[in-house]
N, CA, C and O atoms as a DFTB+ gen file, in Angstrom:
664 C
 N C O
     1  1       0.856      -1.183       0.000
     2  2       0.000       0.000       0.000
     3  2       0.896       1.240       0.000
     4  3       1.882       1.292       0.736
     5  1       0.571       2.201      -0.791
     6  2       1.333       3.439      -0.920
     7  2       1.254       4.258       0.369
     8  3       0.210       4.297       1.020
     9  1       2.354       4.908       0.733
    10  2       2.412       5.642       2.011
    11  2       1.366       6.749       2.110
    12  3       0.790       6.955       3.178
    13  1       1.113       7.464       1.014
    14  2       0.091       8.519       1.054
    15  2      -1.287       7.927       1.320
    16  3      -2.086       8.505       2.057
    17  1      -1.561       6.786       0.724
    18  2      -2.845       6.110       0.947
    19  2      -2.936       5.648       2.398
    20  3      -3.991       5.764       3.022
    21  1      -1.829       5.122       2.939
    22  2      -1.820       4.698       4.344
    23  2      -2.092       5.885       5.259
    24  3      -2.863       5.774       6.212
    25  1      -1.466       7.008       4.974
    26  2      -1.664       8.205       5.787
    27  2      -3.132       8.639       5.739
    28  3      -3.706       9.005       6.765
    29  1      -3.732       8.599       4.561
    30  2      -5.128       8.990       4.419
    31  2      -6.049       8.044       5.202
    32  3      -6.974       8.489       5.882
    33  1      -5.787       6.738       5.099
    34  2      -6.569       5.757       5.852
    35  2      -6.395       6.020       7.343
    36  3      -7.370       6.014       8.095
    37  1      -5.166       6.250       7.769
    38  2      -4.904       6.512       9.184
    39  2      -5.676       7.739       9.658
    40  3      -6.330       7.696      10.700
    41  1      -5.602       8.828       8.902
    42  2      -6.266      10.067       9.315
    43  2      -7.788       9.904       9.375
    44  3      -8.443      10.503      10.228
    45  1      -8.343       9.105       8.484
    46  2      -9.787       8.866       8.485
    47  2     -10.216       7.948       9.631
    48  3     -11.245       8.179      10.265
    49  1      -9.433       6.919       9.890
    50  2      -9.841       5.880      10.827
    51  2      -9.358       6.095      12.260
    52  3      -9.996       5.606      13.192
    53  1      -8.273       6.797      12.461
    54  2      -7.676       6.934      13.794
    55  2      -8.660       7.439      14.853
    56  3      -8.716       6.857      15.936
    57  1      -9.434       8.491      14.591
    58  2     -10.360       8.949      15.649
    59  2     -11.393       7.886      16.033
    60  3     -11.703       7.725      17.213
    61  1     -11.916       7.177      15.066
    62  2     -12.914       6.134      15.343
    63  2     -12.283       4.980      16.112
    64  3     -12.858       4.494      17.087
    65  1     -11.117       4.545      15.682
    66  2     -10.461       3.418      16.336
    67  2      -9.942       3.805      17.715
    68  3      -9.878       2.965      18.613
    69  1      -9.575       5.062      17.888
    70  2      -9.153       5.549      19.203
    71  2     -10.317       5.437      20.194
    72  3     -10.143       4.967      21.319
    73  1     -11.516       5.879      19.759
    74  2     -12.690       5.782      20.644
    75  2     -12.990       4.325      20.987
    76  3     -13.386       4.017      22.111
    77  1     -12.800       3.430      20.019
    78  2     -13.007       2.006      20.288
    79  2     -12.025       1.541      21.358
    80  3     -12.420       0.880      22.318
    81  1     -10.756       1.881      21.198
    82  2      -9.741       1.491      22.186
    83  2     -10.064       2.085      23.556
    84  3      -9.905       1.413      24.576
    85  1     -10.505       3.314      23.584
    86  2     -10.780       4.005      24.849
    87  2     -11.910       3.327      25.624
    88  3     -11.947       3.396      26.852
    89  1     -12.825       2.676      24.916
    90  2     -13.893       1.947      25.610
    91  2     -13.349       0.730      26.338
    92  3     -13.935       0.295      27.330
    93  1     -12.246       0.173      25.868
    94  2     -11.707      -1.052      26.448
    95  2     -10.528      -0.790      27.385
    96  3     -10.363      -1.496      28.380
    97  1      -9.722       0.196      27.084
    98  2      -8.467       0.416      27.813
    99  2      -8.472       1.773      28.489
   100  3      -9.017       2.739      27.953
   101  1      -7.867       1.849      29.665
   102  2      -7.820       3.108      30.408
   103  2      -6.518       3.868      30.187
   104  3      -6.527       5.086      30.006
   105  1      -5.412       3.156      30.203
   106  2      -4.105       3.806      30.125
   107  2      -3.820       4.263      28.698
   108  3      -3.984       3.511      27.738
   109  1      -3.385       5.524      28.589
   110  2      -3.106       6.098      27.274
   111  2      -2.038       5.297      26.525
   112  3      -2.129       5.127      25.309
   113  1      -1.030       4.807      27.246
   114  2       0.020       4.038      26.564
   115  2      -0.525       2.710      26.024
   116  3      -0.080       2.241      24.977
   117  1      -1.477       2.107      26.727
   118  2      -2.114       0.882      26.231
   119  2      -2.951       1.174      24.984
   120  3      -2.959       0.396      24.031
   121  1      -3.651       2.305      25.008
   122  2      -4.463       2.711      23.856
   123  2      -3.569       2.935      22.643
   124  3      -3.851       2.440      21.551
   125  1      -2.490       3.684      22.844
   126  2      -1.579       3.980      21.735
   127  2      -0.947       2.703      21.183
   128  3      -0.812       2.554      19.969
   129  1      -0.561       1.788      22.060
   130  2       0.040       0.533      21.617
   131  2      -0.973      -0.319      20.844
   132  3      -0.643      -0.889      19.804
   133  1      -2.192      -0.402      21.351
   134  2      -3.232      -1.178      20.663
   135  2      -3.528      -0.575      19.294
   136  3      -3.709      -1.306      18.320
   137  1      -3.579       0.744      19.215
   138  2      -3.831       1.388      17.920
   139  2      -2.688       1.137      16.944
   140  3      -2.918       0.840      15.772
   141  1      -1.461       1.257      17.429
   142  2      -0.310       1.024      16.545
   143  2      -0.320      -0.416      16.033
   144  3      -0.101      -0.662      14.847
   145  1      -0.575      -1.358      16.929
   146  2      -0.637      -2.768      16.526
   147  2      -1.795      -3.014      15.564
   148  3      -1.667      -3.780      14.609
   149  1      -2.923      -2.360      15.822
   150  2      -4.089      -2.526      14.946
   151  2      -3.787      -1.991      13.552
   152  3      -4.081      -2.654      12.558
   153  1      -3.207      -0.803      13.470
   154  2      -2.885      -0.251      12.145
   155  2      -1.833      -1.093      11.428
   156  3      -1.898      -1.255      10.209
   157  1      -0.878      -1.622      12.160
   158  2       0.102      -2.517      11.532
   159  2      -0.621      -3.716      10.907
   160  3      -0.361      -4.082       9.761
   161  1      -1.525      -4.315      11.672
   162  2      -2.275      -5.469      11.168
   163  2      -3.149      -5.073       9.981
   164  3      -3.208      -5.791       8.983
   165  1      -3.820      -3.944      10.090
   166  2      -4.681      -3.474       9.001
   167  2      -3.865      -3.320       7.715
   168  3      -4.278      -3.787       6.654
   169  1      -2.719      -2.670       7.813
   170  2      -1.925      -2.413       6.611
   171  2      -1.237      -3.662       6.068
   172  3      -1.045      -3.777       4.857
   173  1      -0.866      -4.592       6.933
   174  2      -0.172      -5.789       6.451
   175  2      -1.125      -6.903       6.025
   176  3      -0.718      -7.820       5.311
   177  1      -2.372      -6.836       6.447
   178  2      -3.338      -7.893       6.117
   179  2      -4.447      -7.391       5.195
   180  3      -5.471      -8.055       5.033
   181  1      -4.248      -6.239       4.601
   182  2      -5.271      -5.648       3.751
   183  2      -5.692      -6.583       2.619
   184  3      -6.837      -6.550       2.169
   185  1      -4.770      -7.404       2.171
   186  2      -5.092      -8.351       1.097
   187  2      -6.114      -9.401       1.539
   188  3      -6.694     -10.083       0.694
   189  1      -6.344      -9.541       2.844
   190  2      -7.313     -10.510       3.353
   191  2      -8.736      -9.945       3.406
   192  3      -9.694     -10.685       3.630
   193  1      -8.868      -8.630       3.199
   194  2     -10.188      -8.009       3.195
   195  2     -10.912      -8.434       1.929
   196  3     -10.433      -8.197       0.820
   197  1     -12.060      -9.059       2.098
   198  2     -12.786      -9.617       0.963
   199  2     -13.682      -8.590       0.268
   200  3     -13.894      -8.671      -0.942
   201  1     -14.199      -7.641       1.015
   202  2     -15.104      -6.643       0.443
   203  2     -14.731      -5.264       0.960
   204  3     -14.749      -5.030       2.169
   205  1     -14.393      -4.350       0.059
   206  2     -13.924      -3.027       0.459
   207  2     -14.981      -2.271       1.269
   208  3     -14.638      -1.439       2.109
   209  1     -16.253      -2.553       1.023
   210  2     -17.333      -1.901       1.765
   211  2     -17.353      -2.283       3.238
   212  3     -17.960      -1.592       4.056
   213  1     -16.693      -3.374       3.571
   214  2     -16.650      -3.842       4.953
   215  2     -15.380      -3.386       5.669
   216  3     -15.089      -3.850       6.771
   217  1     -14.628      -2.484       5.051
   218  2     -13.330      -2.089       5.613
   219  2     -13.438      -1.563       7.040
   220  3     -12.676      -1.982       7.911
   221  1     -14.377      -0.650       7.286
   222  2     -14.459      -0.037       8.618
   223  2     -14.777      -1.079       9.687
   224  3     -14.161      -1.073      10.753
   225  1     -15.721      -1.965       9.421
   226  2     -16.065      -3.016      10.391
   227  2     -14.890      -3.957      10.596
   228  3     -14.623      -4.387      11.719
   229  1     -14.190      -4.278       9.523
   230  2     -13.017      -5.152       9.585
   231  2     -11.915      -4.505      10.434
   232  3     -11.313      -5.162      11.284
   233  1     -11.661      -3.226      10.198
   234  2     -10.635      -2.501      10.958
   235  2     -11.017      -2.403      12.434
   236  3     -10.163      -2.510      13.314
   237  1     -12.292      -2.199      12.691
   238  2     -12.756      -2.119      14.076
   239  2     -12.595      -3.460      14.781
   240  3     -12.202      -3.507      15.947
   241  1     -12.895      -4.548      14.080
   242  2     -12.738      -5.881      14.676
   243  2     -11.268      -6.136      15.009
   244  3     -10.958      -6.677      16.071
   245  1     -10.382      -5.757      14.126
   246  2      -8.941      -5.899      14.389
   247  2      -8.559      -5.088      15.625
   248  3      -7.799      -5.561      16.470
   249  1      -9.077      -3.887      15.728
   250  2      -8.769      -3.014      16.865
   251  2      -9.293      -3.610      18.169
   252  3      -8.587      -3.615      19.177
   253  1     -10.519      -4.110      18.154
   254  2     -11.079      -4.749      19.345
   255  2     -10.207      -5.932      19.752
   256  3      -9.917      -6.110      20.935
   257  1      -9.792      -6.733      18.789
   258  2      -8.936      -7.887      19.103
   259  2      -7.608      -7.455      19.716
   260  3      -7.102      -8.126      20.615
   261  1      -7.038      -6.352      19.250
   262  2      -5.797      -5.844      19.844
   263  2      -6.038      -5.411      21.293
   264  3      -5.213      -5.671      22.170
   265  1      -7.160      -4.758      21.534
   266  2      -7.504      -4.353      22.907
   267  2      -7.670      -5.579      23.797
   268  3      -7.209      -5.594      24.938
   269  1      -8.331      -6.603      23.269
   270  2      -8.546      -7.817      24.057
   271  2      -7.225      -8.498      24.397
   272  3      -7.079      -9.052      25.486
   273  1      -6.262      -8.461      23.478
   274  2      -4.940      -9.032      23.777
   275  2      -4.322      -8.332      24.984
   276  3      -3.754      -8.986      25.860
   277  1      -4.431      -7.024      25.032
   278  2      -3.897      -6.257      26.161
   279  2      -4.642      -6.600      27.444
   280  3      -4.022      -6.802      28.488
   281  1      -5.941      -6.666      27.371
   282  2      -6.761      -6.929      28.557
   283  2      -6.503      -8.330      29.102
   284  3      -6.390      -8.518      30.314
   285  1      -6.412      -9.309      28.209
   286  2      -6.208     -10.694      28.668
   287  2      -4.927     -10.860      29.465
   288  3      -4.833     -11.761      30.298
   289  1      -3.935     -10.006      29.224
   290  2      -2.681     -10.074      29.982
   291  2      -2.893      -9.664      31.440
   292  3      -2.157     -10.105      32.323
   293  1      -3.905      -8.813      31.695
   294  2      -4.021      -8.174      33.003
   295  2      -5.307      -8.447      33.769
   296  3      -5.401      -8.071      34.938
   297  1      -6.295      -9.082      33.161
   298  2      -7.608      -9.203      33.790
   299  2      -7.971     -10.665      34.001
   300  3      -7.795     -11.499      33.113
   301  1      -8.479     -10.958      35.187
   302  2      -9.007     -12.285      35.480
   303  2     -10.525     -12.204      35.345
   304  3     -11.207     -11.705      36.241
   305  1     -11.050     -12.692      34.227
   306  2     -12.480     -12.600      33.967
   307  2     -13.287     -13.545      34.856
   308  3     -14.499     -13.379      34.994
   309  1     -12.642     -14.508      35.444
   310  2     -13.349     -15.466      36.283
   311  2     -13.514     -14.997      37.722
   312  3     -14.124     -15.693      38.533
   313  1     -12.977     -13.824      38.047
   314  2     -13.109     -13.274      39.382
   315  2     -14.506     -12.659      39.520
   316  3     -14.947     -11.903      38.654
   317  1     -15.181     -12.984      40.594
   318  2     -16.509     -12.420      40.808
   319  2     -16.388     -11.104      41.549
   320  3     -15.510     -10.929      42.393
   321  1     -17.264     -10.198      41.231
   322  2     -17.104      -8.821      41.668
   323  2     -18.222      -8.345      42.578
   324  3     -18.616      -7.180      42.519
   325  1     -18.735      -9.228      43.415
   326  2     -19.839      -8.840      44.282
   327  2     -19.475      -7.657      45.172
   328  3     -20.320      -6.811      45.467
   329  1     -18.234      -7.604      45.592
   330  2     -17.824      -6.563      46.517
   331  2     -16.914      -5.525      45.878
   332  3     -16.189      -4.819      46.578
   333  1     -16.947      -5.428      44.557
   334  2     -16.100      -4.442      43.891
   335  2     -16.503      -3.049      44.362
   336  3     -17.673      -2.672      44.304
   337  1     -15.539      -2.311      44.817
   338  2     -15.796      -0.972      45.330
   339  2     -15.618       0.036      44.203
   340  3     -14.659      -0.027      43.434
   341  1     -16.552       0.955      44.125
   342  2     -16.480       2.011      43.131
   343  2     -16.251       3.317      43.858
   344  3     -16.951       3.628      44.822
   345  1     -15.281       4.077      43.405
   346  2     -14.964       5.335      44.047
   347  2     -15.209       6.466      43.052
   348  3     -14.336       6.809      42.254
   349  1     -16.394       7.030      43.112
   350  2     -16.738       8.145      42.236
   351  2     -17.422       9.216      43.060
   352  3     -17.969       8.942      44.128
   353  1     -17.386      10.422      42.559
   354  2     -18.029      11.537      43.233
   355  2     -19.319      11.886      42.498
   356  3     -19.360      11.841      41.268
   357  1     -20.379      12.236      43.244
   358  2     -21.629      12.617      42.589
   359  2     -21.448      13.861      41.722
   360  3     -20.597      14.707      41.994
   361  1     -22.267      13.954      40.673
   362  2     -22.270      15.131      39.822
   363  2     -22.840      16.276      40.642
   364  3     -23.873      16.118      41.292
   365  1     -22.176      17.429      40.618
   366  2     -22.594      18.523      41.476
   367  2     -23.790      19.286      40.924
   368  3     -24.642      19.731      41.694
   369  1     -23.871      19.444      39.620
   370  2     -25.020      20.154      39.073
   371  2     -26.098      19.154      38.671
   372  3     -25.807      18.017      38.301
   373  1     -27.333      19.597      38.750
   374  2     -28.453      18.707      38.444
   375  2     -28.421      18.328      36.964
   376  3     -28.366      19.194      36.092
   377  1     -28.456      17.052      36.700
   378  2     -28.481      16.564      35.324
   379  2     -29.913      16.202      34.978
   380  3     -30.592      15.514      35.741
   381  1     -30.366      16.665      33.829
   382  2     -31.750      16.396      33.452
   383  2     -31.877      15.152      32.590
   384  3     -32.935      14.522      32.575
   385  1     -30.836      14.788      31.882
   386  2     -30.874      13.572      31.075
   387  2     -29.468      13.032      30.880
   388  3     -28.478      13.754      30.993
   389  1     -29.412      11.778      30.593
   390  2     -28.138      11.088      30.456
   391  2     -27.828      10.918      28.976
   392  3     -28.620      10.333      28.236
   393  1     -26.691      11.422      28.545
   394  2     -26.267      11.320      27.154
   395  2     -25.459      10.044      26.945
   396  3     -24.942       9.467      27.902
   397  1     -25.355       9.612      25.702
   398  2     -24.559       8.420      25.377
   399  2     -23.120       8.578      25.849
   400  3     -22.531       7.642      26.390
   401  1     -22.559       9.761      25.642
   402  2     -21.171      10.011      26.055
   403  2     -21.013       9.871      27.567
   404  3     -19.994       9.368      28.040
   405  1     -22.012      10.312      28.322
   406  2     -21.981      10.165      29.782
   407  2     -21.926       8.694      30.165
   408  3     -21.149       8.294      31.032
   409  1     -22.757       7.896      29.512
   410  2     -22.786       6.462      29.799
   411  2     -21.444       5.815      29.466
   412  3     -20.937       4.998      30.233
   413  1     -20.873       6.182      28.323
   414  2     -19.572       5.630      27.943
   415  2     -18.496       6.041      28.945
   416  3     -17.595       5.257      29.245
   417  1     -18.585       7.267      29.464
   418  2     -17.623       7.709      30.479
   419  2     -17.786       6.923      31.778
   420  3     -16.801       6.638      32.459
   421  1     -19.016       6.575      32.123
   422  2     -19.252       5.803      33.344
   423  2     -18.625       4.414      33.252
   424  3     -18.297       3.816      34.277
   425  1     -18.459       3.901      32.048
   426  2     -17.819       2.590      31.879
   427  2     -16.411       2.582      32.471
   428  3     -15.905       1.529      32.861
   429  1     -15.776       3.758      32.538
   430  2     -14.429       3.836      33.098
   431  2     -14.394       3.495      34.584
   432  3     -13.330       3.179      35.118
   433  1     -15.541       3.554      35.259
   434  2     -15.601       3.273      36.690
   435  2     -15.972       1.833      36.993
   436  3     -16.111       1.451      38.155
   437  1     -16.131       1.039      35.953
   438  2     -16.507      -0.365      36.111
   439  2     -15.246      -1.211      35.955
   440  3     -14.412      -0.903      35.103
   441  1     -15.084      -2.258      36.747
   442  2     -13.898      -3.114      36.623
   443  2     -13.691      -3.595      35.182
   444  3     -14.651      -3.821      34.445
   445  1     -12.428      -3.746      34.801
   446  2     -12.053      -4.026      33.414
   447  2     -12.752      -5.244      32.816
   448  3     -13.166      -5.204      31.657
   449  1     -12.891      -6.317      33.577
   450  2     -13.531      -7.514      33.037
   451  2     -14.979      -7.263      32.666
   452  3     -15.427      -7.652      31.587
   453  1     -15.702      -6.621      33.550
   454  2     -17.111      -6.295      33.283
   455  2     -17.230      -5.330      32.110
   456  3     -18.071      -5.510      31.229
   457  1     -16.385      -4.308      32.107
   458  2     -16.405      -3.299      31.046
   459  2     -16.151      -3.944      29.684
   460  3     -16.814      -3.615      28.701
   461  1     -15.188      -4.862      29.635
   462  2     -14.850      -5.522      28.378
   463  2     -16.035      -6.315      27.851
   464  3     -16.378      -6.224      26.673
   465  1     -16.650      -7.084      28.717
   466  2     -17.781      -7.911      28.286
   467  2     -18.978      -7.040      27.928
   468  3     -19.689      -7.344      26.971
   469  1     -19.215      -5.970      28.671
   470  2     -20.290      -5.035      28.329
   471  2     -20.058      -4.471      26.927
   472  3     -20.971      -4.451      26.102
   473  1     -18.838      -4.014      26.663
   474  2     -18.511      -3.462      25.339
   475  2     -18.737      -4.491      24.241
   476  3     -19.360      -4.197      23.221
   477  1     -18.228      -5.691      24.456
   478  2     -18.356      -6.729      23.426
   479  2     -19.812      -7.088      23.166
   480  3     -20.211      -7.264      22.015
   481  1     -20.609      -7.199      24.224
   482  2     -22.003      -7.637      24.083
   483  2     -22.908      -6.495      23.619
   484  3     -23.618      -6.626      22.623
   485  1     -22.879      -5.388      24.338
   486  2     -23.825      -4.302      24.092
   487  2     -23.414      -3.431      22.902
   488  3     -24.248      -3.100      22.059
   489  1     -22.149      -3.066      22.833
   490  2     -21.726      -2.114      21.815
   491  2     -21.302      -2.810      20.520
   492  3     -21.690      -2.387      19.431
   493  1     -20.512      -3.868      20.637
   494  2     -20.026      -4.552      19.433
   495  2     -21.026      -5.581      18.901
   496  3     -20.967      -5.947      17.728
   497  1     -21.938      -6.048      19.748
   498  2     -22.972      -6.966      19.300
   499  2     -22.600      -8.441      19.272
   500  3     -23.278      -9.232      18.616
   501  1     -21.544      -8.823      19.966
   502  2     -21.171     -10.237      20.029
   503  2     -22.096     -10.983      20.985
   504  3     -22.617     -10.394      21.933
   505  1     -22.301     -12.269      20.742
   506  2     -23.067     -13.112      21.642
   507  2     -22.172     -13.679      22.732
   508  3     -20.947     -13.593      22.646
   509  1     -22.784     -14.258      23.754
   510  2     -22.003     -14.793      24.874
   511  2     -21.071     -15.926      24.442
   512  3     -19.969     -16.047      24.977
   513  1     -21.487     -16.749      23.494
   514  2     -20.621     -17.841      23.027
   515  2     -19.365     -17.273      22.375
   516  3     -18.257     -17.737      22.642
   517  1     -19.542     -16.268      21.519
   518  2     -18.388     -15.635      20.861
   519  2     -17.468     -14.962      21.881
   520  3     -16.245     -15.070      21.790
   521  1     -18.056     -14.276      22.838
   522  2     -17.266     -13.602      23.878
   523  2     -16.483     -14.639      24.678
   524  3     -15.298     -14.457      24.955
   525  1     -17.158     -15.728      25.045
   526  2     -16.488     -16.791      25.802
   527  2     -15.306     -17.350      25.013
   528  3     -14.238     -17.587      25.577
   529  1     -15.491     -17.557      23.728
   530  2     -14.399     -18.070      22.887
   531  2     -13.253     -17.059      22.788
   532  3     -12.085     -17.437      22.871
   533  1     -13.583     -15.782      22.613
   534  2     -12.551     -14.745      22.467
   535  2     -11.714     -14.593      23.726
   536  3     -10.506     -14.366      23.657
   537  1     -12.371     -14.720      24.888
   538  2     -11.687     -14.448      26.156
   539  2     -11.284     -15.713      26.904
   540  3     -10.704     -15.644      27.988
   541  1     -11.596     -16.867      26.321
   542  2     -11.261     -18.153      26.933
   543  2     -11.896     -18.286      28.324
   544  3     -11.241     -18.653      29.299
   545  1     -13.198     -17.973      28.375
   546  2     -13.981     -18.091      29.603
   547  2     -15.247     -18.871      29.268
   548  3     -15.496     -19.176      28.102
   549  1     -16.044     -19.195      30.275
   550  2     -17.305     -19.883      30.019
   551  2     -18.377     -18.868      29.629
   552  3     -18.260     -17.677      29.917
   553  1     -19.424     -19.363      28.967
   554  2     -20.553     -18.494      28.635
   555  2     -21.187     -17.962      29.915
   556  3     -21.623     -16.812      29.964
   557  1     -21.238     -18.797      30.947
   558  2     -21.801     -18.375      32.227
   559  2     -21.036     -17.203      32.823
   560  3     -21.634     -16.281      33.375
   561  1     -19.719     -17.241      32.711
   562  2     -18.902     -16.131      33.217
   563  2     -19.194     -14.869      32.425
   564  3     -19.286     -13.782      32.996
   565  1     -19.340     -15.006      31.111
   566  2     -19.675     -13.852      30.274
   567  2     -21.005     -13.250      30.710
   568  3     -21.120     -12.035      30.867
   569  1     -22.003     -14.098      30.903
   570  2     -23.327     -13.617      31.318
   571  2     -23.269     -12.971      32.697
   572  3     -23.876     -11.926      32.929
   573  1     -22.536     -13.599      33.604
   574  2     -22.406     -13.071      34.959
   575  2     -21.733     -11.705      34.952
   576  3     -22.197     -10.774      35.610
   577  1     -20.638     -11.591      34.206
   578  2     -19.910     -10.317      34.130
   579  2     -20.772      -9.229      33.491
   580  3     -20.718      -8.071      33.905
   581  1     -21.566      -9.596      32.487
   582  2     -22.463      -8.622      31.864
   583  2     -23.499      -8.137      32.873
   584  3     -23.789      -6.942      32.941
   585  1     -24.056      -9.058      33.655
   586  2     -25.029      -8.661      34.676
   587  2     -24.410      -7.748      35.727
   588  3     -25.037      -6.784      36.167
   589  1     -23.183      -8.054      36.125
   590  2     -22.486      -7.187      37.089
   591  2     -22.286      -5.807      36.479
   592  3     -22.506      -4.796      37.146
   593  1     -21.871      -5.758      35.219
   594  2     -21.650      -4.470      34.544
   595  2     -22.936      -3.655      34.492
   596  3     -22.928      -2.459      34.786
   597  1     -24.031      -4.294      34.123
   598  2     -25.316      -3.577      34.049
   599  2     -25.741      -3.076      35.424
   600  3     -26.227      -1.953      35.557
   601  1     -25.556      -3.909      36.445
   602  2     -25.917      -3.511      37.807
   603  2     -25.078      -2.330      38.258
   604  3     -25.607      -1.364      38.809
   605  1     -23.764      -2.400      38.027
   606  2     -22.867      -1.310      38.441
   607  2     -23.194      -0.029      37.685
   608  3     -23.187       1.055      38.270
   609  1     -23.480      -0.142      36.387
   610  2     -23.845       1.046      35.611
   611  2     -25.127       1.673      36.138
   612  3     -25.224       2.893      36.266
   613  1     -26.098       0.843      36.437
   614  2     -27.363       1.336      36.961
   615  2     -27.140       2.056      38.288
   616  3     -27.700       3.128      38.520
   617  1     -26.317       1.459      39.161
   618  2     -26.001       2.096      40.444
   619  2     -25.325       3.445      40.230
   620  3     -25.659       4.425      40.896
   621  1     -24.378       3.493      39.304
   622  2     -23.671       4.746      39.032
   623  2     -24.608       5.809      38.479
   624  3     -24.553       6.967      38.893
   625  1     -25.462       5.424      37.552
   626  2     -26.416       6.379      36.976
   627  2     -27.316       6.928      38.073
   628  3     -27.521       8.138      38.167
   629  1     -27.852       6.040      38.904
   630  2     -28.726       6.482      39.992
   631  2     -27.982       7.373      40.987
   632  3     -28.513       8.388      41.437
   633  1     -26.755       6.988      41.324
   634  2     -25.967       7.728      42.303
   635  2     -25.547       9.093      41.777
   636  3     -25.621      10.088      42.498
   637  1     -25.112       9.145      40.536
   638  2     -24.504      10.355      40.026
   639  2     -25.461      11.301      39.298
   640  3     -25.223      12.508      39.252
   641  1     -26.519      10.769      38.741
   642  2     -27.380      11.607      37.919
   643  2     -28.785      11.830      38.467
   644  3     -29.419      12.843      38.173
   645  1     -29.262      10.888      39.255
   646  2     -30.645      10.989      39.679
   647  2     -30.802      11.072      41.185
   648  3     -31.906      10.930      41.710
   649  1     -29.691      11.305      41.884
   650  2     -29.747      11.434      43.337
   651  2     -30.331      12.802      43.678
   652  3     -29.928      13.817      43.110
   653  1     -31.266      12.821      44.593
   654  2     -31.881      14.106      45.015
   655  2     -30.863      14.941      45.754
   656  3     -30.066      14.423      46.536
   657  1     -30.893      16.235      45.504
   658  2     -30.004      17.152      46.228
   659  2     -30.396      17.171      47.696
   660  3     -31.581      17.209      48.029
   661  1     -29.406      17.146      48.566
   662  2     -29.679      17.103      50.014
   663  2     -29.504      18.452      50.631
   664  3     -29.690      18.607      51.838
């Protein structure tokens, strides 16, 4: 692939793929590494893309897989999180509605295993069997982690956005 074409692809895709990485990874250096690895894979495996119209979805899948490689090194998905402590401060001004961006930001306060499975299931649209295969966990663990993520998100939304002023 010609360098100018690579630069153009990078400039078009980098913001989208960065947001994808940010949903999975917290540390900026992990995000940058996952993006660099994803773009390397995208550029070196471009010949494997079967339909040019599917490029964005294909690139996003590669990026998600790079994020999962990073997460699998550091996260025990089989750990149960009944007592996971969340340390957040309530929103000081009254919020009248919750925006998508607010919800995505709240994901940062959820433990990495739950956040990863929530992203894969809710945002990326994978089923529990696929998630279990990708993360080398049981389907039950995937379902359990998703339920924990939903519960924690609900608690955060109630605590931070809908708590009555005292």
